[in-house]
N, C-alpha and C positions, 0 to 999 in steps of 0.2 A: 357611732359606737356600737360594738357587737354586744348583743344581749348575753347574759350568763346562761350556761347550760342548765336545763331543768334538773332538779335535784335527784330524781329517781327515774330509772328506766321503767317503763310500763311492763306489765306482766307478759304481754305477748312477745317481748324481746328476750325472755329467759330461755336458755338452751340447756340441754342435758350435759353432764360432765363428759369430758373426753376420755372415755375408757372403752374397753372391749378388745377381744382377741385380734380382730382384723385391724383395728386402729393401731394396736401395739406392733403388730407384724409389719404393717406398711411403714410405720415410723422407723422401725429398725432397718428395713431394707433401704429406705431413703438415706439414712445416716451412713449405712455401710458403703453405699456407692457415692457418698459425698454429694448427693442431689438435694435440691430444695423444692419446696412447694410454696406458692403464694398463699396457700391456705394457712401455713404456719407463720411465714414471714410477715404477712399482713394481718395476722390474728383474726382470721375469718371465724365468725360464730358458728358456721356450719361444718367445720372441719371434722368434728366427731361423727356426724351423720355421714359425711362423704367418705371418710377413711373407712368406716365400718361397712360401707357398701363397696369398698375396693376401688374408689375413684379419688383422684387428686388432680390439681392443676399445677403442672411443673413450672418452676421458675428458673429461667435461663440466665446465665451470665453473672452469677454471684448474688450476694445479699446486700450489696451497697449500690445505691442509686445515685446518679449524678444530678438529679433534681431534688427539690425540697418542697414537695406539695404539702400543704398544711392539713390535708385530710388523711394522709397516708402513714401507715405504721412501719413501712420499710425504711431502714436506716439510710441516711445520706452520708456520702464520704467518697474516698478514693477507691475505686473498684480494683479487685485483683485481676491479673491477666486471665484471659479466657481459658477454660479447660477444653482443649480441642476434642477430647473424648466424650464430652458431655452429650452431644446428640446421640451417639451410639449407646451410651449408658441409659438414656431415657428410653430409647427404642427397646433395648433389651429388658428393662424393667416393665415396660408396657406389655411386651410379649409374655413375660413371666406371669404377669397379673391377668393376662387374657383380656385386656381391655378392647372394647369395640369402638370406643370414642376417646380420643386422647386430646387433652386441652393443654396448651403451652403458652406461657406468657413470659415476661422478662422485666427486669429493672431497666431504666433508661441508661444507655451507655453512650452519652454524648462525647465521651473521650475517645471512642473508636472512629476511625475514618468512615466506616460504613454503618456506624451506630448499632452494629450487631445484626444487620439484615441477613448477611450470609450465614450467620450462626442459626438464625431462624430457619433459613432454607435448608441447611444441612440436617437440622432436626426433623423437619417435615419429611425429607427424603428418607432418612434412616428409619423413621417409624413406618412409612409406607412400604419400605423394602421388607421389614420383618413382619409387619402386620398388613398385608395387602388388602384385606377386607375392612380394615378399621377406617373410621373417619377421623380427620385431624382438624382441630379448631385452634387458631392462633389469636391471641389478644396482644396487639402490638402497640408500642409507643408511636408518636407521630412522625418520627424520623425527620423532624423539621420540614415535613411536607415534600421531601426530596423524592421525586417520582421514580428515579432510577433505583432507589432503595426499596420503594414500594413494589416495583417490578421484580426485584430480586426475590422477595417473599412470595408474591402472587404467582410467579412463574413456577414455583415449587408445587403449586396446586393444592393448597389447603382446602378442606371442605367448607370451612367457615372462616371468614376474615372479620375479626372483631377489633374495634377501636372505640374506647369510651370517650364520650364528650364530657362526662362526669357531672357537669352542672351548667347553670345558665350563664350567658356571657358576662353579665355584670359582676359575677363573683370570681371570675378568673384571676383578676389582679390580687385578690385576697387569698384564694386557696390554691391556685394553679398558675402562679405567675410566670413560669417558664414555658407555658403553653399558650395557644391562641385558639379561641372558639372557631373562627372561620377556618383556620388551618386544619382543625380536627374534622370539620365538615368536608373540607376539600379531600382529605385522606379517604374518607368513606365514599365520597362521590367518585373519586378516581377508580377505586376498586369496583364500585357498582357499574360504572360506565364501560370500563375496559375488560372486566372479567365477570360478565353477567352470570356465568355458571357457578361462581363461588358465592355462597350466601354471605351477605353483609349483616353485621350486628353491632349494636352499641349499647351503652349503659349509662345511667345517671344515678345520683344519690339525692334523696330528699332530706331536708332538715338543716341545710346550711344557711338558710335565710332567703331562699327564693320565694317569689310570689306566684300565685296561680296564673296571672297574666303572663309572666315570664315562662312558665312551664308550657302554656298553650303555644307561645311563639316557638319554643324549642321543638315541640312535637311537630309543628308545621314544617320547620326546617328539616327535621329528620325524615318526615314523610315525603317532602319535595325531592330529596335526593335519592329516594327509593330504598332506604335501609329497611331490611325485611324483619329484623328482630330487635326489640328494645327491652332491656331489663331495667327495672326501677326498684331501688331498695332504700332502706333507712340508713342515713349516715350515723355512725357511732364514733365518737371522738376517742382515739387511742389513748390520749393522755391529756392533762391540763395544759400542756404546751401546744397542743393541736387546736385547730379551729373548734370552737364549742358547738354543741348541738343547739340549734335555735328552736327546733320543734320536733317532737316525736309524733309522727303521723299514725293514726289508728289503722287497723286492717280495713275498715270500711272506707277510709279516705283513700287508701291505696287502690281499692277496687274501683272507686269512682274515677280516680286519676288515670288508672289503666284503661277504663272504658273511654275516657276522653281521648287518649292517645290513639286507640283503635279507631274511634270515630273520625279522626283526622287523617286516617289512611295508612297507619302503620300496621302491617299484616299481623304480626305476632308480638304481643306485649305481655311480659311476665312481671307482675307488680306485687310486692308484698314486703313487710318489714325486714325479713331476713333474706330477701333475694339479693344475690350477688351475680356478677357478670357470668361466671361459669357454673352457677348453681343449677344442678340437674340439666346440664347442657345437652347431654345425649337425649333426654326426653324432649327438649325443645326442638332439637334437630329432627327427631322422628316425626314430630307433629307437623313439620314443614315438608 
């Protein structure tokens, strides 16, 4: 039986209201081009800070996901056809904003023959053409572990290849039933082994019901395959229909857990209650 969510969020999870001139300007530009960000679609608590600094994580291929993960706030349903102009639109907005690091992710598109891999590749290429000095980070789905699809994305040469394992193996059947823990590890391992010049990155959430022993084992797995960056953040339930929060970890606990992950061999670990996969991604890249 799953425990009920704690009644109140602790003070360290409170964020400022989403206001500000740059926030409103970027929001309008995104809507005008019919572009989306995972910041908004997944209700990220950091979007006010990021938008006001002129950064965002673009969400490819629509707002409907073909999977139904119990931790995610993105809608599940039948996706719309791809917008073939989307890669160019994202590149043009990135150039307009003068971005030096562009982060791109997507919904899962299991309905497409290539699950959206070529769309990722075209987006990477469009950004690099308009912003040749910019770095590009992609946060990809697992593509069912199909190596030819991973090759499609990796051959476009993103600077950072990110795929989140999200949680410990025991909880996959509960919160991520369409995915497989080992498959996610294999995705990261394939990128690391075959494209060593592309930085590999992953992320997990705490508070879903994992144990410290399970986290220790996960960190060992991530370190063993050579993933260079790991982000660790607090899970926040989007609604009562989603998996409940089992525990709110304190900032001190995040510090200790981050230290443990580093001690096990992961080069860069970014851990904190409000940390998300692409939070301050440019800063993380510069430190590596």
